[in-house]
N, C-alpha and C positions, 0 to 999 in steps of 0.2 A: 390267451389265457384269461377268460372271464372269471370273475369271482362273484360270490353272493352279495358282496357289499354294493351299496350305491357308491358312485365315483364322483369326485370333485377335483378340479384343478384350482389351486390357490397360488397366486404369484406374490412375490415379495415376502417370503416366509421366514427370512432370517431374523426378523425383529418386529417389534411394534404390532400393528393391527394384523399384518399377515401371519406372524407367528401365533398370535392369540387365536386367530381364526382357524389355523391349522390344528391347534390343540383342541379347540372346541369341536371341530368337525370329526377328529379322531374319537373324541369322547362320545360323540353322537352316533358313531358306528360307520362313518364313511371310510372308504378307501381314499386316501388323500394323495394326489400328485402335488408335491410341494416344489414349486418352481422358484428358483432364486439365482441371480447371477453370481452370488458369492459361493455357491456350491461348486466344488471341484468336480471335474469330469469323472474321476475314479469313485468319488463319493456318490455321485449321481447314479451309478450303476447299482447301488444297494437297494434292495426291495424286500418287503415282508408283506404279510397279509393285509396290513393296514396303511402302509406308507411307502410311496415311491418318490425319491428325491430326484429332481431334474435340474441340470444346469440350464438356466433359462434367463437370457437377457432379452427382453421383449423388443429391443431395438435391433436385434440381430436375426436376420431371416433364416440363417442356418440353424440357430438355436430353436427358433419357432418350429421349423420343419422337423427337427429331431424330436422335439417334445410331442408334436402331433402324431408322429409315427409311433413313438413309444406308447402313448395313451391309446391309440387305435388298436395296437397289437394286444394290449392288456384287456381292454373292455369288450372288444369284438362287437357283436350285434347288440349288446346291451346298451351301448352308447354312453355318453357322458351326462351325468345328472346335474352337474353344476359347474359353473366357471365363476370364480371370484377374482376379478381384476383389481388386485390390491396394490401391486407395485406402483410406486410413484416417487416423484422428487419435488422439492420446493426450492426454487432458485430466487433469492431475495435481491433487492436493490432498486434504486430509483431508475425508472425507465429511461430517463435522460442519459444516464451513464452506463446502462447495461449493454454489454456487447450483444449484437443481434444473434450471434451464435449461441449465447446463453438462452435467449428466448426460443430459438429453434430447438435447443436441447430439452427445454421444458415441454414443448409440444411433442417432441420425438417420443418421450416416455409417457406423458400423461394423456396424449391423444392418439398419435399415430401408432405407437406400440400396442395400445389397448385394442385398437381395431385390427391391426395386423395379426394379433394372436386370436382374436375372436372369430374372424372370417373363416380360417381353415378348420376350426373346431365346430362350426355350425352343423355340418352333416352328422357328427357324433351327438351333438346336443339335440338335434331334431329326432334322431332315433330314440332317445330316452325321454323326449319331451321335457328336456331339462330347463334349467333357469340360469340366467346370466346376471351377475352383480357387477356394477361399476361403482367405484368409490369416487364420489364427488367431494364436495367440501361446502361448508357454510359460505365459503368464498365464491361459490357459483350463484349465490343469491345477493351477496353484499360484498363489494370490493373492499380491499384493505390496502392502505398506502404502503408502498415499497414491496408489496407482494403481487404486483401486477402480472408477472409471468405465471404464477400459480393460479391466481383467480381467473385469468384469461383461459388457461388450459382447462381448468375445471369447469368453466362455463361451456367450453366447447364440448367436453365429454358429456356434460349434462344434456346438451342438445342432441348429441349423437345417441345417447341412451334413449331419449324419448322417441327419436326416429326409429331406432331398432325395435323398440317396444311395439310400435304400431305396425311395422313391416313384418314382424315375426309372429304377430298375434294369430294369423290363420293356422299356424301349426301348434298353437297352444304353448308357445315358448314365452315365459315371463322374463321381462328385462327390467331390472330394478336398480334404482339409484339410491345409494346410502350416502348421506351427507353429514359427516362428522363436524362437530364444533371444535373446541380446543381439547386436544388429546395429549396426555402425558405419555409419550411412547417409550421412554427410556433412552431415546436418542436426542433428547432436548439439548443436552450439553454439546453434542456434535453439531446440531443445527445452529446453536448460538455461536460456536467457533466459526462456522461457515459464514454466518452473518457478519461477525467481527472482521473476518478476512476481507469481506467486500469493502468495509469502511477503511481498512488498512491499505487497500489497493487504490483508493481514490487518488487522482492527480491532485496537486495543490488547488487547482481551479475547482475541481469537483468537491474537494473537502471544504472549500470556502462556501460552496452552495449548499451542501447536504451533510457535511461531517457531523456537526452537533445534533442536527435534527434526526439523522439516521441512528446516531448513538442513543438518543432518548427513546426512539421507537424500539430499538433492540431491547433496551432495558425493560420497557413496559410490556413488550410482546413476550419476552422470556418469562417474566413474572406471571403473566396470564397463562402461558403454556404450562408452566410448572404446577399451576393450580388446576390444570385440566383433569378430565376424566381418564380412567385407565383404559387401555385398548381392549381389555376383555369385554367392556360394555358394548363396543362396536362389534366385536366378534359375535356376541349374543344376538345383536340385531341382524347381522348377516345370516346367521343360522335360522333365525325366525323367518327372514325373507325367503330362504331356501326351502323351508319345510311347511310353512303355514298354507292352508288350503287356498286362501284368497289374499295374496300379498298386496301390499300397497305399491303404488308406482314409485313413491319416494319415501325414504325414512330419514328423519332428522334424529340425530343422536349425539350425546356428549355435551360437555360443559358449554353453556351459553348458546347452543345451537338454536333453540327456539327463540331466545331473546334476539339474536342476531338476524334471524329470519324475519322477525317483526320489524327490526330496524330497517331491513331491506325494503319494506313496504312504505317507508316514510318518504316525504319529498326529498329530492337530492340535496338541497341546501341544509335541511335539518340533519340528514345523515352525515354530511360533511362536517358539520359543527360537532356532532356527537363523537365522531371518530377522531377528530382533532383532540378532543378532551380525553377520550379513552386512551389514546396512544401518546398523549403529552406532546402534541405537535404544535407548531406556531399557528396563530390565527391568520385569517385571510388578510393579505396585504401587510403583514407585520415585517416582512423582510424587504430590504432594499436591493437594488440590482448590484 
C-alpha cells in the first residue's frame, strides 16, 4: 500500500529527540514509521495517512524483522526515504565499578542495535536513494569522566557511520552523523535518578573511592544538562540533513557542542585539567590510596 508521502523510520519516538523528530517529520509531510519499545503491540497496529506506530526494540531480532516487514509492505517499490537512528541509552558510572554487562548493554543499543536495524532496511533505502542518520554525541569527540560507556559506544557508532558513508556512496545513499551537545530532553530527572542509583549501589569500598567524586560530578552534570538546548533544535538539524541537497557528513548541534568539539582538539593533559574544573573533580594526585 504505497502512499504519495515520502517515508521515514524514526526510532526512540516516545520522548526527547526521537519524539521531536517525529513531530518535525510529520509537519514536513513525511509518512513516519515511529518505532519505540514502549509502544504496545495493539497500539502499534494503528495507522493513518501520516503515521504508523511500531513496537520496536532495536536489540530484539523479532521486533526488527516485524518492523522491516511492515515498512516493506507499506512503501512497496517506492522504498524508504530516510532512517533516523535516534534510540539510545546512557549508562553512567566509573569504569572500575561498572558491571561488564552494563557496558555490553550500552553497546547493544547504541552500536549493535543501530546496525542490526539498518542492515535489513538497506534494500528499501537503496530503492529510494534514501538517507541514513545516526545520532552520535559530542562524547564521540571528547570523553567525559564517568560516562565512558556512552562515549565509547558513540565513538564506535561514529566510526561505523563514516564507514557506511563511504561504502554506500556508489548508490547515492547519504549517511550522516548528528552530534548533539547538552540537550534538555525532558527526561533529565529520570537520568539523574539513574545516576543517583549508581552511587547508592556502590559497595563501601567503591564508595570510599568514588562516592563523593561521583556525587559532585552528578550535580555538575545535571546542572549543565538542565541548561541544555531543547530537543526540537536537534530535530531541525535531522530534517535539514534529510532534505538539503548537499548534506554535511557531520552536524554539531546543541548547547556547548562546538565548544566541546574545540576542547577535543586540545592536548590530552589540557583537556583533562579543563574537564576536572568543569565537573568539579579532584585534581591529579589529590587522592590517597
